[in-house]
C-alpha positions in Angstrom: 169.4 99.6 125.0 166.0 101.1 124.4 166.3 104.5 122.7 162.6 105.4 122.6 159.3 103.8 123.4 155.7 104.7 123.5 152.5 102.6 123.6 152.8 101.5 119.9 156.5 101.6 119.0 159.8 100.6 120.6 163.2 101.5 119.1 166.3 99.8 120.4 170.0 100.3 119.6 172.7 97.6 119.8 170.4 95.1 121.5 170.7 91.3 121.1 167.6 89.7 119.6 167.1 86.3 121.2 165.7 83.4 119.1 164.9 79.8 119.6 168.0 78.8 117.7 171.6 80.1 118.1 172.6 82.7 115.4 176.0 84.2 114.7 174.5 87.6 113.9 171.7 88.6 116.2 172.6 92.2 117.3 171.6 94.6 114.6 172.3 98.3 115.0 168.7 99.3 115.4 165.4 97.5 115.7 162.0 99.1 115.4 159.1 97.1 117.0 155.5 97.8 116.2 154.0 96.3 119.4 150.4 96.2 118.3 151.0 94.0 115.3 154.3 92.4 116.5 156.2 93.6 113.4 160.0 94.0 113.6 162.1 96.1 111.3 165.9 95.5 111.4 168.4 98.3 110.6 172.1 97.5 110.2 174.2 100.3 109.0 177.5 100.6 107.2 179.6 103.4 105.7 181.7 101.7 102.9 183.8 103.4 100.3 182.0 104.0 97.0 183.5 101.0 95.4 182.4 98.6 98.1 178.7 99.6 98.4 177.3 96.7 96.5 179.5 94.1 98.3 178.6 95.6 101.7 174.9 95.6 100.9 175.0 92.0 100.0 177.1 91.1 103.0 174.7 92.8 105.4 171.7 91.1 103.8 173.3 87.7 103.9 174.5 88.2 107.5 171.0 89.0 108.9 168.9 86.7 106.6 168.4 84.1 109.4 167.3 86.8 111.9 164.9 88.3 109.3 
C-alpha cells in the first residue's frame, strides 16, 4: 500500500517487493524509493524487550540480506 508519493519519493507500507528470484522475506514494513536515482531504503521494525535487542537486530539484518 502506498502511504505517500510525490514526483521524487514514494513511501510504501507492508508491500511485497518482487524480485527475479523467490525470497522467503520480501515484505518489509516500510520502503522508501527515491525514483530519480532508483535507490530503495528498507525499514523493518521490531519492539523487542531490552535483553533481546541485539538478537532481534541481527535476526532482521539476516532476514532481509537477500532483499537488500
